[in-house]
C-alpha positions, 0 to 999 in steps of 0.5 A, a space after each residue: 500500500 505504501 508503495 502506491 504513495 511512493 509511486 505517486 511521489 516518484 511520478 510527481 517528482 519525475 514529471 516536475 523535473 522533466 517540465 523544469 528541464 523541457 524534456 519530452 521523452 525519458 530515454 534513461 531512468 535510474 531509481 534507487 529504492 529500499 530492498 523490500 520495496 515493490 517498486 519495479 520497472 513494470 510498476 513504473 511503466 504501468 503508473 506512467 501508462 495509466 496516466 497517459 504520460 508520453 515521457 516513458 515508452 518503449 524507448 525508455 530504459 528503466 533501471 530500479 536498483 534496490 539498496 539498504 536506504 530508508 524504507 518507503 523512500 526513493 532516490 532518482 539517480 538519473 534522468 536522460 531524455 530528449 528536449 522539447 523542440 
């Protein structure tokens, strides 16, 4: 259940960063989550897809690293993408 809130927070943070940096598409996304988190590549893709976001698609390499960080937190390590033209 708590990963639902984490998914929402990640979505909000990623879309905000992309807006601030005029990114139209994400080509590489690296996120670090706690070792017991249920966040994974599929859940990120599904969350963005359910919201009809065009940031993440077949062109996106999503990497989820699991480490011993604070539970129910995540770190966005890297976002690479294409600028809005």
